[in-house]
C-alpha positions, -999 to +999 in steps of 0.1 A: +001+000+001+015+037-011-004+069-004+014+100-016+006+135-027+009+127-063-008+098-086+027+093-106+045+090-072+019+068-059+019+045-089+061+048-088+059+030-053+031+003-064+053-005-096+084-012-073+063-033-048+047-053-074+085-061-087+097-074-057+109-044-042+101-039-003+085-009+015+117+006+014+124+008-021+088+020-027+094+051-003+122+059-024+107+055-057+081+075-045+102+106-033+125+100-063+091+108-085+078+136-066+112+154-070+100+155-107+064+160-105+063+181-071+094+202-074+080+231-052+073+210-021+105+185-020+135+174-042+171+159-042+179+196-032+165+191+000+160+170+029+139+144+049+132+123+075+130+091+071+107+063+099+112+029+090+098+000+108+116-032+096+098-064+094+119-075+124+108-049+145+136-028+145+130+007+141+154+030+119+151+067+121+171+086+091+178+119+095+186+135+063+181+167+073+202+197+056+229+209+072+242+247+075+278+255+054+306+259+075+312+295+070+273+301+086+275+326+114+250+335+142+245+366+126+248+361+093+211+373+085+215+406+106+213+438+088+221+471+105+214+449+136+181+435+128+171+400+112+166+405+076+145+371+064+146+378+026+185+366+028+172+336+045+139+327+024+154+337-009+187+331-029+222+322-024+223+325+015+191+307+019+200+269+015+218+243+036+235+210+022+209+189+009+205+157+030+177+141+008+203+122-016+222+108+014+190+094+029+177+077+002+212+062-008+217+047+031+179+034+034+178+013+002+222-002+007+210-011+041+172-024+040+161-023+005+160-051-022+165-028-053+197-012-061+196+035-062+198+026-098+166+010-105+149+030-088+159+066-099+159+057-137+119+057-138+117+094-120+143+108-146+121+088-177+091+112-164+119+144-160+125+143-195+095+133-212+076+154-189+040+153-173+006+176-172+010+205-151-022+204-126-038+231-113-024+228-077+014+231-095+004+261-116-008+276-087+021+275-060+041+285-094+023+315-098+025+322-060+065+327-061+070+337-099+085+371-093+110+356-068+118+327-089+123+348-120+154+366-106+171+336-113+179+324-147+182+287-146+150+284-125+133+309-154+141+287-181+128+258-164+094+269-153+088+301-174+073+303-212+075+335-228+078+353-198+051+339-179+052+308-154+039+275-169-001+274-168-020+244-156-023+219-186+012+224-201+035+200-205+066+202-184+102+185-194+130+189-171+161+174-190+188+188-166+171+169-140+167+139-160+204+142-165+211+146-129+189+115-117+210+096-147+243+106-131+228+095-093+221+064-114+253+058-128+277+075-101+256+069-069+255+099-040+290+104-048+283+123-078+261+148-055+283+146-023+321+149-036+317+154-078+300+172-103+268+186-087+290+202-053+319+215-081+287+233-096+271+247-067+303+258-052+307+278-085+273+293-088+278+304-052+311+319-055+295+340-083+264+349-063+283+357-030+270+323-016+289+305+013+279+269+003+313+248-008+321+218-021+338+208+008+302+212+032+289+187+005+319+162+011+314+165+048+281+160+050+267+129+067+235+113+073+223+107+113+205+076+124+187+087+153+166+066+185+131+076+183+108+093+203+081+071+223+051+073+243+018+053+247-018+071+242-048+045+245-029+019+251-011+017+216+025+027+209+034+060+191+066+060+177+081+093+161+110+116+151+136+124+178+152+162+173+161+179+152+126+175+142+105+197+169+072+176+157+078+139+169+086+152+206+055+175+207+032+153+189+043+127+221+038+162+246+007+167+231-008+132+233+012+126+266-011+162+278-045+148+256-047+116+276-052+136+310-087+141+294-117+119+280-113+131+246-142+111+229-168+121+260-166+158+255-188+179+235-171+193+204-166+225+214-147+216+245-128+188+225-115+218+196-105+236+232-085+215+248-070+207+218-061+242+211-050+248+248-027+215+244-011+225+210-004+267+230+015+249+256+035+230+235+048+254+207+057+276+237+083+249+244+094+245+210+099+281+209+124+282+237+136+243+241+140+227+208+172+225+181+197+203+167+202+181+191+241+177+184+250+213+191+224+224+218+208+212+250+176+196+245+155+181+271+142+146+270+119+158+300+100+173+272+080+142+264+078+130+300+040+117+313+052+135+344+059+162+328+027+165+308+004+160+336+013+193+352+008+211+316-023+192+319-035+209+352-030+244+335-058+239+310-092+250+319-124+236+302-144+269+297-113+295+291-085+300+270-054+307+291-022+327+286+010+307+283+034+336+292+062+313+286+079+278+281+076+252+309+101+237+327+108+203+320+120+173+345+160+169+341+161+200+317+201+202+327+213+169+326+188+146+307+193+157+273+183+141+235+216+123+220+236+143+203+064+232+026+069+200+024+055+164+018+046+133+034+043+098+020+036+064+038+041+028+026+035-010+041+043-039+023+032-077+030+065-085+044+058-063+072+084-031+066+063-001+069+080+035+065+067+066+070+085+096+050+085+135+051+105+152+027+110+198+024+126+219+003+109+244+035+089+267+013+075+267-026+105+264-044+128+269-016+155+293-022+140+297-056+178+289-069+185+265-095+218+254-099+224+260-137+226+225-158+215+204-133+176+212-128+181+210-091+158+233-068+179+243-036+158+243+001+158+273+019+162+260+052+183+283+067+149+301+074+145+273+097+170+284+121+161+312+146+177+345+125+176+365+158+156+359+188+120+374+185+119+377+147+095+355+129+110+332+102+082+322+071+059+300+094+058+329+121+076+308+143+098+324+172+130+306+180+154+309+205+193+305+211+191+265+209+177+272+170+206+297+164+224+296+130+256+279+134+283+259+114+273+226+106+238+227+126+208+211+116+177+234+119+148+229+137+122+210+117+081+204+118+084+170+097+066+143+119+067+109+101+050+089+129+034+054+131+009+036+161+017+005+171-007-021+188+004-054+211+039-047+193+028-046+157+022-014+134-013-003+126-006+030+114+017+052+093+010+086+087+027+122+086+016+155+070+033+183+049+023+222+060+053+235+085+043+242+118+006+226+110+021+194+105+024+186+139-013+200+144-023+177+116-006+148+125-020+147+164-053+157+149-052+122+126-043+105+159-073+121+178-096+110+152-081+074+146-075+063+181-100+090+202-130+093+176-128+053+159-127+075+129-112+057+094-083+068+079-104+085+051-128+103+076-095+113+096-082+132+064-113+151+060-117+162+096-119+199+098-078+210+114-071+240+136-037+253+148-026+270+179+016+279+178+014+301+207+029+334+187+008+346+170-014+337+197-046+329+178-063+300+166-065+292+131-093+272+119-101+259+086-135+270+069-148+240+071-151+239+109-188+247+119-196+284+124-216+274+161-183+258+170-159+289+159-181+310+178-180+293+208-145+290+208-143+330+202-165+333+233-143+312+254-114+337+245-097+324+216-088+346+189-103+326+160-087+333+122-105+317+098-078+296+068-085+281+038-076+245+046-043+239+057-015+210+059-018+178+041-015+140+051-010+110+041-014+075+061-015+037+054-031+015+081-040-019+087-078-035+086-092-042+121-089-081+112-052-074+104-059-092+070-053-059+047-040-025+043-064+008+041-045+036+022-059+078+025-045+106+008-057+137+018-089+154-003-073+187+003-048+178-025-045+156-054-030+127-039-035+094-039-035+059-021-031+027-039-028-011-031-030-043-046 
């Protein structure tokens, strides 16, 4: 079973499963295909987190997050003493060293049945032959066209006669196809120690960037120990820092376990979930960062700490959360040193939840000439200056300050649920900080409210990230619920649909898989 954000990517994964590959192979094929047909969200110029549960019961968490260049400094985005997020979001200073290629290569080498060459060549063919641009792709392209047009290589790919490619047109990416074929023949070495690294350094030197070939050569993925908790009798497994997502998914579930969510009336249920989000995001702003460079306390995911936070939630009124909490052992018990999600499961018992990203639409907007590769803008996920919000409105602290070789904080939250030791759900979402909210809401819908994966996907979503102190809700949330939440003191801000999730689950009888693609996008779930 494969669930992803694009039918072509889902088909690529399904073909791999049918031809003898396992879930790890299929997940990599999906990701490489998304890098062609979903270039605004992810690609080999970005990074990913892969959460794998092998058939033997072992969990593998591959951190393919980007790293800051070796020349990066704490104050590199300050101009006149103030943080300039234009620099961290667009252009030559916005990119970290991409990690997706290294993560995919390691996953296939250690746990796959097929070669990276077998998995990447079909995606290269799609890049060369082209695909029909859909409405969503065209809309995202239009939304950032002014910035993309600043860069010649990006303009050459994504524009026609001076205008961004429209829906219905065929987009061919010849240079990206060549890059994929180079990886097929030379492996990840082409990317990190060969022609791509050299081409990137050359462009950066000509455009006042700081990424170097040496930064690429010294990049490495990190194997993390997943974060875990229990919720309603099931085991929850998610990604560890530098993902803030896994930590706060676990933290929120630990808080919500103190409430009988199912029996609460609808308004109180939404209220409690919103208050839970607020408390968790206050902690995120202060405590979270790259555990290899900052002290990130394990107490954030403790049941004891969650109990103290749950006591702060009043059922009839929204509370003001003035600052972060103080988790137990915060000084000594520490973690070791726009986006897309897909989930895959196979008949052998392998499960994969993978989230990948360039950060915002088309990342830094930079395409390295001759390669077709769009570079990420993950440097904006650092705290460019205390109190200065990033693209998603998130405020960070010193734990997430810019530094050489550091991995910026992420909201990506690939998550699995186990019952009696066996995986029953693999899920995740896209959408910046709203990823965390979407994953928690799906888990509540599935585990508390007894919804099917498709019903959980369709349920209205809310998001509260502490700063700004407003409750963002989808327009599909009933008007009477919105009004009642305002009466309890929430500053409700109505938005269009946000975040996109995908899930694979095991049926109640354990004999089949159920896949669900988010109705907010053009994704697809397929099995056989």
